[in-house]
N, C-alpha and C positions, 0 to 999 in steps of 0.2 A: 898788687895782684889780688884778684878776688878769689874767695873760696866759697864753697857751697855753705848755706846756713845750716847749723845744727838743728836738730829736731826741736829743741826748746825754743830757738829763735824763730823757726817757722811757725810754731804755735803762737808765739807772742805777735809776730807780723799779722797772722790770720785774725787774731783777737782784735787787733787794732783796726782792720778793715771791717770786721763784723760790727764793731761799736759804732762805726761811722755810716753804716748802710741802714737806711730806714724803709726803703721802698719794698713793697710787697711784690713777689715775683712768684708766679705759678706756671704750671705746664699741663696741657691736654695732650695725651698720646692716643692716637686712634689707630688701631690694627697694626702696630709695629710687632710682627711676629717672630722675628729672629732674636733669640735670647741674648745673644752677644750685643746686639744693638740696644736692647732695653737695659742691659747691665751697664753699658757705657753711658746711656742717657741718665740712669739713676745716679751713677757716680758723679756726672756733670751736675745734675741737680743738687746734690749734697755739696759739691764744690762752691757753687754760686748761691747757695742759700735759698732754694726754691722752697716756698712755704707750703705748697700742695701740689700733688700730681694726680690728675685724673686719668684713668686708663679706661678705654672703651674699645668696642669692636672685638676683634680676636687678638688683642695684644698678648704678648707672652706673659706669664705669670711671674711677679717679682720673687716668689719663692722658688722657683725653678733653680736647681743647682747650676744649670748652664748660665742663668742670669747671675747668679752669685759669683761665678768664676770671674766675670768681668767687673761686677759692681763692687766686689771686694768688701762686702759687709755694709755698704752704704744704703741698701734698701731699708734697713732698720732706722736710718737717719732721715729719711724723707717720707713724710706723711702722705699716704696714697689711698685712693679709693677707686674701686673698679665699678663702673656703671654699665648697664647692659646696652645702652644706645647712645649715640653721638648727641642727639637733642638733650638727653638727661645730663650728659657731661657738660654741654654748653650752658644749660639752665643752672647747674651747680656753681659753675665758675661765675656766671652773672650774678647769682643770689649771693655769692661770697663777695661781690663788689668789684670784680675784675673786669676790664676790658679785654676781649678775646682778640688776639692778633694771629691769624693763621700764616704759617710760613709755606708758601707754595708758589711755583711758577705758574700763575693764573692771570687772566685777564683782570685789570683794574688793580693789580698788586703794585705797590710802591717799593722802590728799593729799601733795603733794610736801613740804610743811614737816614732815610727820611720817614721811616715808619713811626707811628705814634706809640712809642714804648715807655713813655713817662708814667709816673705814678703806679698804680696797681695794675699790672698787666699780666695776662695769662697767654703765653705763647702756645700755639697749637700746631702739631706736626702730624702727618699721616703716614700711611703704610709705605714700606720700602719700594714696592713696584708701582703703586698707583697714586701715591701721595694723599692729600686730603680728599675726603669723599665730598660730593656736591652738597650733602647736609652740613658738613663742617664749613665749607666755603660759604654757604647761604647764612649760616648762623654766626659767623665771625663779625666782629665789629669793624675789622680792617683786615687787609691782606698785604703781605709783604714777601719779598723774594730777595734772595742773596745774589748780588751782581757777580757774574763769572766772566772772565776774559780768555780763559784757556779753551782747549778743543774738546772738552768734556761738558755735556750739557746739564749735569746734576751732581749733587753730592750725596753721599751716605747720609741717611736720616740722623744717625747719631752725631756726625760731624756738623750737619746743618744745625741741629739743636744746640750744640756747643757754641757755635758762632752767634747764633741768635740770643742765647742767654748771656753771653759775654757782652754782646752789644747792649743789651738792656741794662746791665750793670754798669757798663762803661759810661752809659748816658748819666746815670745818677753820680758816678764818681767824677765825671768831667765838671759837674757843677760845683765841685769843691774848690775850684780855681787852684791857686798856688798851694793850697793845703792838700791837693791830690796826692802828693808824693809821700806817702808813709815811709819812714826810714826802715830799711831792712836790717835786721840783726842788731837792732839797738834796744 
């Protein structure tokens, strides 16, 4: 019978995965205005080891108490920069050596499982209502979408971000082969 891991075991397990993870992962967030969405995105970034977060457009402020309610202190664990325009944010990501892959239901986008997420990748997500702007789509190196088979046509931006970040890390971890299974609680 399994039991939940103790906090010290969780820390040990997370440390094992952190030591094995080498790929750089970043995120560009454009005009995500709802504080609870940004808080959830920040918490997901901290969980998956996002190296840098660029905020642009009218994105919520990471220091907003409403963001903090969902982020649970993780905003301090994710290096982030606010830039005044999407082209500036794209330039910053490219200058830092990242390939930018926008997550959007758009023409020319490939399914997430086929997207170029290897090596140094910066995922980009857009506003809750309108998605990525034309400037973001034009400046991205690649476009991807999350296949959906249900009767709803889109995902919440925080959920879509979590799925895309998890897929980027999963790709790296899958390359471990048989060594991919870190023991839990040992």
